[in-house]
C-alpha positions as CSV (number, residue, x, y, z in Angstrom):
1,M,-4.9,-95.3,-93.4
2,L,-5.9,-96.2,-96.9
3,S,-9.7,-96.0,-97.8
4,Q,-11.3,-98.9,-99.4
5,R,-11.3,-97.3,-102.7
6,L,-7.6,-96.4,-102.6
7,W,-6.9,-99.9,-101.4
8,R,-8.7,-101.4,-104.3
9,L,-6.7,-99.1,-106.6
10,L,-3.4,-100.2,-104.9
11,Q,-4.4,-103.8,-105.4
12,L,-5.2,-103.2,-109.1
13,S,-1.9,-101.3,-109.7
14,R,-0.2,-104.6,-108.7
15,K,-1.7,-106.5,-111.8
16,I,0.6,-107.1,-114.5
17,W,-2.1,-106.2,-117.3
18,V,-2.3,-102.7,-115.9
19,R,1.4,-101.8,-116.5
20,T,1.1,-103.6,-119.9
21,S,-1.8,-101.5,-120.9
22,L,0.0,-98.3,-119.9
23,I,3.0,-99.2,-122.1
24,A,0.8,-100.4,-124.9
25,A,-1.1,-97.0,-124.8
26,L,2.1,-95.4,-126.2
27,A,0.9,-96.5,-129.7
28,V,-2.5,-94.6,-129.2
29,I,-0.3,-91.6,-127.7
30,A,2.0,-91.8,-130.8
31,A,-1.1,-91.7,-133.1
32,F,-2.5,-88.6,-131.4
33,A,0.8,-86.8,-131.0
34,S,1.5,-87.3,-134.7
35,W,-1.8,-85.6,-135.6
36,A,-1.4,-82.9,-133.0
37,F,2.3,-82.0,-134.0
38,H,1.9,-82.7,-137.8
39,G,2.5,-79.1,-138.8
40,L,5.6,-78.5,-136.5
41,I,7.8,-81.3,-138.0
42,P,10.3,-80.1,-140.6
43,E,10.1,-81.7,-144.0
44,E,13.8,-82.8,-143.8
45,W,13.1,-84.9,-140.7
46,A,10.2,-86.7,-142.5
47,E,12.7,-87.6,-145.2
48,R,15.3,-88.9,-142.7
49,F,12.9,-90.5,-140.3
50,G,10.2,-91.8,-142.8
51,A,8.4,-95.3,-142.9
52,E,11.7,-96.8,-144.4
53,A,13.5,-96.0,-141.1
54,V,10.8,-96.9,-138.7
55,L,9.3,-100.1,-140.2
56,P,12.3,-102.4,-139.9
57,V,12.7,-101.5,-136.2
58,L,9.0,-102.0,-135.5
59,N,9.4,-105.4,-137.3
60,I,12.4,-106.4,-135.0
61,L,10.5,-105.2,-131.9
62,A,7.4,-107.1,-132.9
63,S,9.2,-110.5,-133.5
64,S,11.8,-110.3,-130.8
65,M,9.5,-109.1,-127.9
66,L,7.1,-111.9,-128.5
67,A,9.8,-114.5,-128.0
68,V,11.4,-112.7,-125.0
69,T,8.0,-112.4,-123.4
70,T,7.2,-116.0,-123.9
71,F,10.5,-117.1,-122.5
72,S,10.3,-114.7,-119.5
73,L,6.7,-115.8,-118.5
74,S,8.0,-119.5,-118.6
75,V,10.8,-118.4,-116.3
76,M,8.4,-116.7,-114.0
77,V,6.0,-119.7,-113.8
78,T,8.9,-122.0,-113.2
79,A,10.2,-119.9,-110.4
80,H,6.8,-119.5,-108.7
81,T,6.2,-123.3,-108.9
82,S,9.7,-123.8,-107.2
83,V,8.8,-121.3,-104.4
84,A,5.3,-122.8,-103.9
85,S,6.8,-126.5,-103.7
86,Q,10.0,-125.8,-101.9
87,V,9.3,-122.8,-99.6
88,T,5.5,-122.3,-99.0
89,P,2.5,-121.7,-101.3
90,R,1.7,-118.6,-99.3
91,A,4.9,-117.0,-100.5
92,H,3.7,-117.3,-104.1
93,R,1.3,-114.6,-103.3
94,L,4.0,-112.2,-102.5
95,L,6.0,-113.0,-105.7
96,L,2.9,-112.3,-107.8
97,E,3.2,-108.7,-106.5
98,D,6.9,-108.5,-107.3
99,T,7.3,-105.1,-108.9
100,T,10.5,-106.0,-110.6
101,T,9.1,-108.9,-112.5
102,Q,5.9,-107.1,-113.3
103,S,7.6,-104.0,-114.7
104,V,10.1,-106.1,-116.8
105,L,7.3,-108.4,-118.4
106,S,4.9,-105.6,-118.8
107,T,7.7,-103.6,-120.7
108,F,8.4,-106.5,-123.0
109,L,4.7,-107.3,-123.6
110,G,3.9,-103.7,-124.0
111,A,6.7,-103.1,-126.4
112,F,5.4,-106.1,-128.5
113,I,1.9,-104.6,-128.5
114,F,3.2,-101.1,-129.4
115,A,5.1,-102.4,-132.2
116,L,2.3,-104.5,-133.5
117,V,-0.3,-101.6,-133.3
118,A,2.1,-99.3,-134.9
119,L,2.6,-101.7,-137.8
120,V,-1.1,-102.1,-138.3
121,L,-1.4,-98.2,-138.4
122,F,1.3,-97.9,-140.9
123,R,0.0,-100.7,-143.2
124,S,-3.5,-99.1,-142.9
125,G,-2.3,-95.7,-144.2
126,F,-3.0,-93.8,-140.9
127,Y,0.5,-92.4,-140.6
128,G,1.9,-90.1,-143.2
129,G,5.3,-88.9,-144.1
130,R,5.7,-86.5,-141.0
131,D,3.8,-88.7,-138.8
132,S,6.4,-91.4,-139.0
133,V,8.9,-88.9,-137.2
134,I,6.7,-89.0,-134.1
135,V,6.5,-92.8,-134.2
136,F,10.2,-92.9,-134.7
137,A,10.7,-91.0,-131.4
138,V,8.3,-93.1,-129.5
139,T,9.9,-96.2,-130.9
140,A,13.3,-95.0,-129.5
141,L,11.9,-94.3,-126.2
142,V,10.4,-98.0,-126.2
143,I,13.8,-99.3,-127.2
144,V,15.4,-97.6,-124.1
145,L,12.7,-99.1,-122.0
146,V,13.4,-102.5,-123.3
147,V,17.0,-102.3,-122.7
148,V,16.7,-101.1,-119.2
149,A,14.3,-103.7,-118.5
150,M,16.6,-106.4,-119.9
151,L,19.4,-105.3,-117.7
152,R,17.0,-105.4,-114.6
153,W,15.8,-108.9,-115.8
154,I,19.3,-110.3,-116.2
155,S,20.1,-109.0,-112.5
156,H,16.8,-110.3,-111.1
157,L,16.9,-113.8,-112.7
158,S,19.9,-114.8,-110.7
159,R,17.9,-114.4,-107.5
160,L,14.3,-115.1,-108.7
161,G,12.8,-118.2,-107.0
162,S,15.6,-118.8,-104.6
163,I,14.7,-119.4,-100.8
164,D,17.2,-116.5,-99.8
165,E,15.5,-114.0,-102.2
166,T,12.0,-115.1,-101.2
167,M,12.8,-114.9,-97.5
168,R,14.4,-111.3,-98.0
169,Q,11.3,-110.1,-99.9
170,L,9.1,-111.5,-97.2
171,E,11.2,-110.0,-94.4
172,N,11.0,-106.6,-96.0
173,R,7.3,-106.9,-96.5
174,V,6.7,-108.1,-92.8
175,R,8.9,-105.3,-91.6
176,D,6.8,-102.7,-93.3
177,N,3.6,-104.5,-91.9
178,L,4.8,-104.7,-88.4
179,T,5.9,-101.0,-88.5
180,N,2.6,-99.8,-89.7
181,H,0.9,-102.0,-87.1
182,R,3.1,-100.4,-84.3
183,R,2.4,-96.8,-85.6
184,W,-1.5,-97.4,-86.1
185,P,-2.4,-100.4,-83.9
186,G,-6.0,-99.7,-84.1
187,L,-5.9,-98.8,-87.8
188,G,-6.2,-95.1,-87.2
189,A,-8.7,-95.7,-84.3
190,K,-8.4,-96.4,-80.4
191,T,-8.0,-99.9,-79.4
192,Y,-9.7,-102.1,-76.7
193,E,-8.4,-105.0,-74.8
194,N,-11.1,-107.7,-74.9
195,K,-14.8,-108.4,-75.2
196,E,-15.5,-107.2,-71.6
197,T,-14.7,-103.7,-72.8
198,I,-17.8,-103.6,-75.1
199,P,-20.7,-102.0,-73.2
200,K,-23.4,-104.5,-72.1
201,G,-26.4,-104.3,-74.5
202,A,-24.4,-103.4,-77.4
203,V,-25.9,-104.6,-80.8
204,P,-23.8,-107.0,-82.8
205,V,-23.2,-106.3,-86.6
206,L,-23.4,-109.6,-88.4
207,T,-21.6,-110.3,-91.8
208,P,-23.4,-111.9,-94.6
209,L,-20.3,-113.3,-96.0
210,A,-17.7,-115.9,-94.8
211,G,-14.1,-115.5,-95.3
212,F,-10.8,-113.8,-93.9
213,V,-11.1,-110.1,-93.2
214,R,-8.6,-108.7,-95.6
215,H,-9.1,-104.9,-95.2
216,I,-11.0,-102.6,-93.1
217,D,-11.8,-98.9,-94.0
218,V,-12.0,-97.5,-90.6
219,G,-12.6,-94.0,-92.1
220,A,-15.7,-95.2,-93.6
221,V,-16.8,-96.8,-90.3
222,Q,-16.1,-93.4,-88.6
223,K,-18.4,-91.7,-91.0
224,A,-21.2,-94.1,-90.3
225,A,-20.7,-93.6,-86.6
226,E,-20.8,-89.9,-86.7
227,A,-23.8,-89.8,-88.8
228,R,-25.6,-91.9,-86.2
229,D,-23.8,-90.4,-83.2
230,C,-22.8,-93.8,-81.9
231,R,-19.7,-95.7,-81.0
232,V,-18.5,-98.8,-82.9
233,Y,-16.4,-101.6,-81.5
234,L,-14.7,-103.8,-84.3
235,S,-14.3,-107.2,-82.9
236,A,-12.9,-108.7,-86.1
237,I,-9.5,-107.4,-87.3
238,P,-7.5,-108.2,-90.5
239,G,-6.4,-111.8,-90.5
240,D,-9.5,-113.0,-88.6
241,W,-11.9,-115.6,-90.1
242,A,-15.4,-114.5,-90.0
243,G,-18.2,-117.0,-90.8
244,E,-21.6,-116.2,-92.2
245,G,-23.7,-114.5,-89.5
246,D,-20.7,-113.9,-87.2
247,P,-20.4,-110.5,-85.4
248,V,-17.6,-108.4,-86.8
249,A,-18.6,-105.2,-84.8
250,Y,-20.7,-104.0,-82.0
251,T,-22.6,-100.7,-81.7
252,D,-24.0,-99.0,-78.7
253,H,-27.0,-97.7,-80.7
254,A,-27.4,-97.8,-84.5
255,G,-29.9,-98.7,-87.0
256,E,-30.0,-101.3,-89.9
257,E,-28.5,-98.7,-92.4
258,T,-25.6,-98.0,-90.2
259,A,-24.9,-101.6,-89.8
260,K,-24.9,-102.1,-93.5
261,K,-22.2,-99.2,-94.0
262,I,-20.2,-101.0,-91.3
263,V,-20.2,-104.4,-92.9
264,A,-19.5,-102.6,-96.3
265,A,-16.3,-101.2,-94.8
266,F,-15.0,-104.7,-94.5
267,T,-13.4,-106.6,-97.3
268,F,-13.6,-110.3,-97.1
269,S,-11.5,-112.8,-99.0
270,P,-11.0,-116.6,-98.9
271,L,-7.3,-115.8,-98.9
272,R,-5.3,-113.8,-96.3
273,S,-3.4,-110.7,-97.3
274,F,-0.2,-109.0,-96.1
275,D,-1.5,-105.5,-96.2
276,Q,-3.3,-104.8,-92.7
277,D,-2.5,-108.3,-91.3
278,P,0.8,-108.4,-89.5
279,R,0.3,-112.0,-88.4
280,F,0.1,-113.4,-91.7
281,G,3.6,-112.4,-92.9
282,V,5.0,-113.8,-89.6
283,F,3.1,-117.0,-90.1
284,V,4.4,-117.5,-93.7
285,L,8.1,-116.9,-92.6
286,A,7.2,-119.7,-89.8
287,E,5.9,-122.0,-92.6
288,I,9.3,-121.8,-94.4
289,A,10.9,-123.0,-91.1
290,V,8.4,-125.7,-90.8
291,R,8.7,-126.8,-94.4
292,A,12.6,-127.1,-93.8
293,L,12.2,-129.1,-90.7
294,S,9.9,-131.8,-92.5
295,P,11.6,-135.2,-93.0
296,G,11.3,-134.8,-96.8
297,V,13.4,-131.6,-96.7
298,N,15.4,-132.0,-93.4
299,D,17.1,-128.6,-93.6
300,P,17.6,-127.3,-90.0
301,G,19.7,-124.6,-91.3
302,T,17.0,-122.8,-93.0
303,A,14.8,-123.0,-89.9
304,I,17.5,-121.5,-87.8
305,E,18.0,-118.7,-90.3
306,V,14.1,-118.1,-90.2
307,I,14.4,-118.0,-86.4
308,G,17.0,-115.3,-86.7
309,R,14.9,-113.4,-89.0
310,L,11.8,-113.5,-86.9
311,E,13.8,-112.3,-83.9
312,R,15.1,-109.4,-85.8
313,L,11.7,-108.4,-87.0
314,L,10.0,-108.6,-83.7
315,T,12.5,-106.8,-81.7
316,E,13.2,-104.2,-84.3
317,T,9.5,-103.4,-84.5
318,S,8.4,-103.9,-81.0
319,S,6.3,-101.3,-79.2
320,D,9.4,-99.9,-77.2
321,Q,11.1,-99.1,-80.5
322,I,8.2,-97.5,-82.5
323,V,6.0,-94.9,-81.0
324,A,2.2,-95.2,-82.0
325,E,0.6,-92.3,-83.7
326,D,-2.4,-90.5,-82.2
327,P,-5.7,-92.0,-83.4
328,E,-7.7,-89.8,-85.5
329,Y,-11.1,-91.8,-85.4
330,D,-12.9,-91.1,-82.1
331,N,-16.1,-93.0,-82.7
332,V,-14.3,-96.3,-83.4
333,R,-12.6,-98.8,-81.3
334,V,-10.7,-101.7,-82.8
335,R,-9.7,-104.9,-80.9
336,R,-6.1,-104.8,-80.0
337,L,-3.8,-107.5,-81.3
338,P,-2.0,-109.1,-78.3
339,E,1.8,-109.7,-78.5
340,G,1.1,-113.3,-77.4
341,E,-0.6,-113.9,-81.0
342,L,2.5,-112.5,-82.8
343,I,4.8,-114.8,-80.7
344,E,2.6,-117.8,-81.3
345,E,2.4,-117.3,-84.9
346,A,6.2,-116.9,-85.1
347,F,7.6,-119.7,-83.0
348,S,4.9,-122.1,-81.8
349,M,5.1,-124.3,-85.0
350,I,8.9,-124.1,-85.0
351,A,8.9,-125.1,-81.4
352,R,6.6,-128.2,-81.9
353,D,8.3,-129.5,-85.2
354,G,11.8,-128.6,-84.3
355,A,11.7,-130.2,-80.8
356,G,13.5,-133.2,-82.1
357,M,16.5,-131.3,-83.4
358,V,18.6,-130.0,-80.6
359,E,20.3,-127.3,-82.8
360,V,16.9,-125.8,-83.7
361,A,15.4,-126.1,-80.1
362,S,18.4,-124.6,-78.5
363,R,18.5,-121.8,-80.9
364,L,14.9,-121.0,-80.4
365,L,15.2,-121.0,-76.6
366,S,18.3,-118.7,-76.8
367,T,16.0,-116.4,-79.1
368,L,13.1,-116.4,-76.7
369,R,15.6,-115.8,-73.8
370,R,16.8,-112.6,-75.5
371,M,13.1,-111.5,-76.3
372,A,12.3,-112.1,-72.7
373,R,14.7,-109.2,-71.9
374,S,12.6,-106.7,-73.9
375,R,11.6,-103.4,-72.6
376,D,8.0,-104.3,-73.8
377,P,6.7,-106.3,-70.8
378,E,3.9,-107.9,-72.9
379,L,6.4,-109.2,-75.4
380,A,8.8,-110.3,-72.8
381,D,6.0,-112.3,-71.1
382,A,4.7,-113.8,-74.2
383,A,8.4,-115.0,-75.0
384,R,8.7,-116.5,-71.7
385,V,5.5,-118.5,-71.8
386,L,6.3,-119.8,-75.3
387,A,9.8,-120.7,-73.9
388,Q,8.1,-123.0,-71.4
389,Y,6.4,-124.9,-74.1
390,A,9.4,-125.0,-76.3
391,L,11.6,-126.4,-73.6
392,A,8.9,-128.9,-72.4
393,A,8.5,-130.2,-76.1
394,A,12.2,-130.6,-76.8
395,E,12.8,-132.4,-73.4
396,T,10.1,-134.9,-74.5
397,A,11.4,-135.3,-77.9
398,L,15.3,-135.6,-77.1
399,D,16.3,-138.7,-75.4
400,R,20.2,-138.4,-75.7
401,E,22.0,-137.1,-72.7
402,H,24.4,-135.0,-74.9
403,D,21.3,-133.2,-76.5
404,L,19.7,-132.6,-73.3
405,L,22.8,-131.1,-71.9
406,R,23.2,-128.9,-74.8
407,L,19.5,-127.9,-74.6
408,H,19.6,-127.0,-71.0
409,A,22.9,-124.9,-71.6
410,S,20.9,-122.6,-73.7
411,V,18.7,-121.7,-70.7
412,E,21.3,-122.1,-68.1
413,G,21.5,-118.9,-65.8
414,W,18.0,-117.8,-66.9
415,G,16.9,-118.0,-63.4
416,G,13.9,-120.0,-64.1
417,F,10.8,-119.3,-66.1
418,D,9.0,-118.4,-63.1
419,A,11.6,-115.9,-61.8
420,E,11.4,-112.3,-62.1
421,R,11.9,-110.8,-65.5
422,E,15.5,-110.0,-66.1
423,P,16.4,-106.4,-66.0
424,A,16.4,-104.9,-69.5
425,P,19.3,-102.5,-70.3
426,L,18.4,-98.9,-71.4
427,V,18.0,-98.5,-75.1
428,V,17.6,-95.5,-77.3
429,R,14.4,-95.2,-79.4
430,R,14.8,-94.8,-83.1
431,G,13.1,-91.6,-83.1
432,D,15.7,-90.2,-80.4
433,E,18.7,-91.3,-82.3
């Protein structure tokens, strides 16, 4: 698992200004490279690739890249606004981390900054005759980067901001999060089931901040626990809201200094994050379906597609498909995320808002029926419980006999929600294929 420092570096790498700065640094690299290799450049090269050859290209880059960057930024803002209004505002956070958009825009803006800096250095007399050869070589490299970025941008623009592309990106991100959650359900530590597991008399560790738990550096908690020779029970996991003064952990015996180190391992934020929170991605996908079911949109097809994506995600990444890794932190216990919470996040809102649409309700019940056959007993039980709620909500909302017959057909032959679980067929684990 990533430490807090590496996680912050990862967040920093997703900022567009970081990539822009790296490309703009080519101007400084070219300046130092020209000084370092000044004596190695043949005189005939300096005559062929002098300032007369480089300056026109730099002028073209400086003028065109500014216009292209401005246009691309306007397209990005329009696409993000469309996603926030038509899909869900939470999906906007995912688009902000789109590596293709960031790479393309940083290439355009970096090329403009490079050309501008190089022109200033030329006009100030910093570059000599042989120095211009190095600048010419770097300029050629920048041109290649710009051409590649334009080709990627043209291909990306055809999908940017569409519901299909947003759901595809979101599904891939959720799949990665759920896979990591299955491999490390305790974030690298052992898990515990409920509060009754915590020893009586354990000292609560209170947070001085209020916000969502965005990241936990379990390795730092382990070091603090080892130094004090104690055991730490983390009661707040990524995605939980912690109010000021709420307990986020418990220790069997630890001092104030250890408590401060434990709290410092938590990162709080007013916004949830996709990184360590598998529930958030599932919730955002469900939000897309709920937005599509609103009277203003009235798009049951999108809701049905979301149900299919959620079913695929939860079954492909179930605990019977992905084997958990051995925990490496012995002194830390992390509250286990129940399967029922994932099912609730995924389907409860759709069951409520889609109850009046028979095509959505029947598709949801069919999905839950298949998930109830899972070899993971907890996932199967959670699907069965939610199916009871979905069926009751739909029977209340639907008043046409034809719709009710169609609804009951989706659960016909199930054997009743209180019957024994249907036998699950044998499946092959991914690792055994």
